N, C-alpha and C positions, 0 to 999 in steps of 0.2 A: 356250806362246806366248812369243816372244822379247820383249825390252824394246822393240825398235824397232817391233814389231807391236802392242804393247799399246795398246788403244783408249782414247781420251779420252771423257769424257762430261760430265755436268753439273759445271761448274767454279764452284760457288757460293762466291765470295769477296767479302770486303768491298771495295767499289770504292775504289781509291786516290784518286780525285778527291774523295771525301768524307772520307777518313781522313788524307790526307797533305798537303793543301794544294796542289793542282795548279792553282789559279787564278792569274791574273796581272793585270797592270795594263794599262789601255788607253793611258795616257800615262806615260812613264817619266822622272822627273826625274833628271838625271845628276850631281847634286851628291853629295858624299860621304854615304854612308848606311851606318851600322853596324848589325850585328845587335843584337837586344835585349840590352843589357848590354855592347855594344861588342865589339871584337875584329876581327881580320882574318885573311885566309888564312894558314895556316902551312905552305903547300906547300913553302917553302924549307927547312923543318926536317924534311921527309920525311913529313909528315902530309897525307893527302888530306882536303880540307874539303868537306863536303856541307851544303847549305842546305835546311832544312825549315821548316814553319810550325807554330807552337804558340801557343795563347792563354795557356797556363800550363804550362810544362815542369816536370813533377814526376818524382821518382825512383821511377817505377812501371815495372817491367820484366815484370810478369805479362803474357804475350802474349795472354791471353784477356780483358783488361780494356780498355775504350775509353779514349781520351784519355790514354794512358800515354806514356812517353818514346819508345816504339817508333814512334809515328806520325811523328816527326821523321826517322826513318830509312826512311820510306816502307813500313813493314811494317804492314799493316792488322790490326786486332784479329782474333785467331783464325788468323792466318797466321804462318808462320815468317819469320825474318829473319837478321840477322848473328850472333845469339847462339844462338837455338833453331832447330833444323832440322826439316824434314819428311821423310817417307819418300821422296817423289818431288817433284822440281821440275817443275811443269807449265809448258810452253812456250806462251805466248799469242801469240807472234810467228811463230816457225817452227813452224807447226801440226803436231802429231803427233810432234815430236821432243822428247819429255819426257826429263828427265834422271834416271837412277837416283841416289839420294842416300843416305839412311840405309838404304834398301832397294836392294839391288843387282839384284834381279830379282823378278818377280811373275807370277802366272798365275791364271786363273779356272778353276773346275771345277764339277761338279754343277749343270749348267745355269745357270751364272753366279750360283749362290747361295753359292759359297765362293771367297774370295780369299786366296791364300797369298803371303806376301812373305818373301824371303830377305834377311837383314840383312848389312850390311858387317861384315867382321871387324876387330878391333883398334881400334874406336872407343872413346874415353874422354871422360868429362866433364872440364871444365876444372879440377876439384878432384882429378883423378887417378883417380877411381873408374871402373871399366869400365862401358860402355854395353851393355845387353842387351835381349832381347825383353821382359823383365819391365818395363822402363821404358815400352815401347810399350803393353803391356797395361794398365799402371797409368794412363797418360795417357788412353787411350780409355775406360777404365772410369770415370775421373774425369769426363770429358765426358758420359758417359751418365748419371751420377748428378747432374750439375749442368747442367741444360739451358741456363742463362743463359750458360755458357761455351762451349757447342757452337755457335759462331758460323758454322761452315761447314755445319751441318746434317747431320753424319755420322750416319747411321742404320744400325744393324746389330743382329743378334740376339745375337751373342756374339763375344768376342775372346779368343784363348788363345795360349799360347806352348809348342808341343810340344817345342822346344829353345831354347837360349839365343840362337840365331841365326835363329829362324823365328817368324813371327806368322801366325795364321790368323783371318780374319773369316768369320763365317757370317751369312747373311741369310734372312729368311723368304720372300722372293721374289727373282727374278732382279734383280740390282742393278748390273750392269756400267755402266749409264748414270750411276751416282753415283760413279764412280771418283775423280774429282778432289775431290769433297766429302770423301772418306775420307782420301786420302793427303797432303793439304796441312797437316793440323793440326801445330802445333809439338809436339815431343816433349820432355817435361820429366823431370828425374831423380826416380825413385821414392824414393831414399834421402834426399831433401830434402823433396819435396812431400808425402810420406806422413805427415810430422810436422806438416803445416799443418792447423789445425782447420777452417778454411773457405777453400778455395782460391779461391772466387769473390770473396773480399775481400782476398786476399793480395797485397801490393804488390810482393813480390819485389825488394827494393832492391839486392841483391847477386846477380845471376843467375849460375847455373852451367849452361852449355850445352855442346853438342858442336860449335858453329859455328866458323868460321874466325877469329872475333874474340871478345874478352872485355872486360868493362867495366874501365876504368882509372881514370877520374875523372868526376865529375859536378858540375854547377853549375846554377842556374836558367836560365842562358843557353846552356849547351852541355854535351855529354858526349863523352868520347873512348873509343874502343874500340882495343885493341892486339891485335896478331896473336897467335893461339893457336899457340904454338911446338910443341905436341904434336898438332896437327890431323891427322886421319886421312887427309886428301887432301894433295897437295903444298901446302906453305904459301903463303900469299898473298905476293906480291912487295911489296905496299904494307904497311908496318909498322904504321901506325895510321890511323884515320879519325876525324875530328872532326865531329860533327853539331852544327850551330849553329841555334838556334831564332830565327826572325824573326817579328816581330809581324804582318806582312802580306806579300802577294806583290809589292807594289811594291818593298819592301825587298829581297826575294829577287832580283828582276830587276835592280835596281841593283847588287847585289853581284856578280851574274854579269857584268854589263857592265863593271864596274870590276876584274874579276879577283880579287875577294876570296874567291871560292869556286870549286871545281873541278867540282862536279857538283850537279845538282838535278833536280826533276821538276815544273817549273812552266810553266804557259801563259804565252807572251809574245806580246802583240799585235804584229803586223807584225814577227815574229821575224827575218826576213831583214835588215831595215833596222836594227832596234833592237839586235840581238845578233850575228848571224852575220857581217854585213859589217864589223864592227869589228875582227875579227882572224881570220887564217887558222886559228887554233886553235879558234875558237868553232863549236859545232855545236848544231843543234836538230832534233829528229825526234819525230813523234807518230804512230807506226804505228797504223792503224785497228784498234780492238779491239771495237767494238760500236756499237749504236744507242741513241740517247737522244732525249728530247723532253719533251713535257708529260705528266706523270704525274698523273692525276686520282685523287681519293678518290671511289670509286664509291658510297660510302655517304653522300655529301653532295650536295645540290642546289646548283648546277645541273648539275655534271658527271656526276651520276648519270643524266642524261637523254641517251640515245644521240643524239638529234637535235642537242643542243648540241655533243657531241664531233665529230659528223660535220660540223657547220657550221664548227667551228674548223679541222678537218683540210682542208676545202675552201677556207677563206678565207686561210690563212697562206701566205706566200711563203717556202718552206723555204730557198731560196738566200740570201735576205736574213738569215734567222735564223742559218744556218750561218756566213755571212760575218762575223757579229759577233764570232766567236771563232776565225776561221781554220779552221773545220771544213768537212766535206763534207756537202752536203744529202742527206737520206735520199731514196731513190727508190722502192724496191719497196713496194707496198701491204701486203706480208706483214710488214714491220717488220724483216726479216732484212738484215744488212749485205751490201751488194753491192759488187763482183761475187764476193766470196769464197764466198757461199752460193748461187750461181746454180744449181748442180746439185741443190739441195734444194727449189727452187721448184716448186710444183704446176703442171701444164700450163696451167691456166686463168689463172694469174697471171704466167706468163713474159712479161716485157716490159710488164707493167701497172704503171705508176708513178703516184705522186701528181701531181695537176695542180691548180693554183690556179684557183678559179672563185668569186670573191666574190659574184657575182649568185646563183649556185646556193646558196652558203652562206646568204644572206639568205632565199632561197626555202625552204630546208630549215627554217629557224626559223619562218617564217610558216606553213608547212604543219603545224608541230607546235604551233600555237596561240599563238605569240609575236607581239607587235605592237610596232612602233616607238613610243616615247614622245616627248614634246616635248624631252626631254634628249638625244635622239639614240641612245638605247640601247633594246634590246628589253626588253619586260616580259611577265610572265605571272602571272595570279592575284594581281595587285597587287605583285609583286616584280620588281625590276630584275634583268636578267641580268648578274650580276657575281660574281666570285670572286677569290681571291688566289693567288699563287704564292710558296711558302715556300722559301728557300734561304739558305745562310750569307752574311753580309754581306761576308766576306773574299773570296769567290769572284767576282771581277769579270768573268770570262768568262761566268758564268751570268747576272750582272746585265746584261751587254751584250745577251745573247740575249733576256732577259725584257723589257728596255726596247723592243726591236724588236717583241716580241709585244704590248706595251701599245698601241703605235701601230696595229699591224695589226688587232688585235681591235676597237679603237675604230672602224675603218673598216667593220667588219662590223656593229657595233652591240652589242658585248659589252664590258663594263667589266672590265679586269684591273688589280689593284693588287699592288704588290710588298710582300712580308712577309719582311724580312731578320731573321735570328737569329744568335746566336753559333755558332761552329763546333761547340762542344760540345753544342748543343741539337738540331741538325738530325736526327740519327739517332734520337733519342728521340721526336721528333715524328712522323717518318714511320713508325717501328715501331708506334706506338700509334694511328696514323690521325688525329692532331691537325693536319690540314692540309686545305685545299681542293684544292691541287695543288702539285706540286714539280717540280724538274728536277735531274737528276743521280741516276740510279738507283743505290742503294747496294749493288749487286752487280756483280761483274765479268762480262763476257760470256765464256762458255766456247766453245771452238772446235768446237761442234756445234750444228746447227739446233735439235734437240730441247731442248738445255740452255738456249738463249736463251728458248724459250717456258716451259720448266719453272720457270726462276728468276723469271719475271715474271707468268705468268698461270695457274699450276697451282692450281685451286680446292681441291685437297686440302691446300694450305698456307694456307688462309684462316683469319684471326683476326678476330674482330669488333672494331670500333672501341673503343679503350680498353684492349685487351689487346695487349701488345707481341708482334710476330712476331720470334722470336729470331734467325732467319736472314736477315731483311730481304727475303725473297722475297714476291712478290705483295703489295707494300705498297698497291697500289690496291684490294685486296680484291675481286678478280674472282671471281664465282661462276657456274658453268654446269655442269649435270649431264652434258651430253654431253662437255664438255672434261674433266671429272673422270674420266669413264670411259676416255677416250682416254689420259690420262696413266697410269692404272692398267694399261692394256692394253699400252702400249709395251714395258715390260720383258719381257713374255711373248712378244713377236714373235720368230720364229726365222729370218726371212729379210729381206734388204734390201728386198725388194718390200713386205713387210708393214709394215716400219718406215716406208717412204716413204709408204705409204697413210695411216698414222696422222698423219704430218706434213702430208700434203695436207689432211686433215680439220681439223687444228689451225689450219692457215693460213686455211682458210675461216671458222672460228670467229673468228679474229683480225680478218679483213677485215670480217666481218658485224657484229661487236660493238665493234670499235675500243676495247678496254679501256684502252689508252693511245695517245697520239698521237705517232708517230715524226716527228722533225724533222731530225735530223742524225746523222752517224756520228762517233763520238768516238775519240780516240786517247790513248795514254799519252804525255803531254807530257814531254819529256826534253831537258835542256840540259847541255852539258859542254864543258870546255876540254881540249885535248890538249897544252897548254903544259908541264904537269908529268907527265902520265901518258897512256898510249895503251892501246888494246885495247878500246875501247867498241864495242858493236854499232852498225850503221848500215844504211841501205837497201841498201847493197852487200854487207853481211855481217850479215844479220838473225838472229844466232844466239840472241838472247834479248831480253827487254824491256829497253830502255835506261834505264828508271827506276832510281834507286839500289837495288841488290839484291846479295846475296852471290855469285850466279852470275857476274855481270859483274865484281864486285870481285876475284874470284879470277883473272880473266883480265887484269886491269890490270897494267901494268908502268911503272915510272918512266922518263921520257925520258932 
């Protein structure tokens, strides 16, 4: 199978919106605003400046640890970035056009139970040591031994290196659908990491990677990467990139507006007026990447009650919720992003969209035994129908949506309260189930219908409340025997018709059980200026995600 034909599957990655500060400000003050610690764009000196968000920038470059310096560079924990590289770069914008990276080719065999990857020749680590298949085997063996580091959920029976330029994964069952889980892990050098006593606690302050850039300087306010002059691909035209940590997204937006930074991945309210219209060089694009909405904890009342979830779904105005953050309202009752997944929709759900019906929402609650109290809210068994939604305080686009929900649910007769937490706490809470509900699912949407469901509702990935789910899949803790069997059966399917029938059955389970409540389609918020550099992806040239990343950085050129 050729690279261009190599199929995608479950792309379980940490969602950038939760790891890299993609939120923004509803109102932007245009007074001078410096990044934490001060500073300004150094574009005039040949350095590209990227703005990111961090509560506390620390010199931690271990790509498998949360809240490290890499989050400012928009590289989620467990994923590769500018320093450490993956075997394959998965394309979430130009679907199907994945990029060979440390692996130049790959193929499945033995009924999709063996994955063989051929590595690029001539790759070196930035300390001059040669890169080989031993480094790949070491990295994946380490992830297998330390489950807390295996954030992409890469599961395999064995990994070996028949030659210095070839890696072979074997699986107990057909596993082609987990391709992106496997190939996106950052590869680290065996000759350094094998000497680390506990890699799950290793800070990696002076990282040695194979990437296009390497660490030059670090401070609590920013760090600078310089070009890897011995890079195995054509060298980057941009000699250095400075990543600046901002305390909140209002500051990031201000810095973009004032030309203090060249590139960011932040939501901007009314972006056309606030940012784009201010200069012909300013650009904002958020290509649709997935579906999001209200994520319930199914092990906590009242969202454990299907009648409550149905009432919420019936009563909310999705257009209003989406408009609060310039997003697109969710339509299909299957929860799949439309129209991209139209071909995957079961016949009975084609053209069946969510419709708001507040009267029916109230009727649903009444028929389930809830009664309106004197306070205007429904009650049952002496308890008021109320719950909270937990999200990072810094993410103002989530706050805007949730504030709309507070008002809408009050009209139905449900009390919703906002529970804001520091950025560093949200993933811990959702992983352990310490929440009533949340918004901002902490996994990326993969470009396959099956993967969307696998990441969110696979009961085989269930963890009880209090025990952290290492891959952040199924954080709502959905359990269903029929669904579990279907997820087990999908890899064994041998025809497209069989796979589609399983998808049809999963869609019915989703519609009937409403394990989470889709409300809007989200995109990768991206902002950049072409005043100093050009070559960014755009709606007219969607070659890759426009969020700061090494694939795009390698295509940028000074003006």
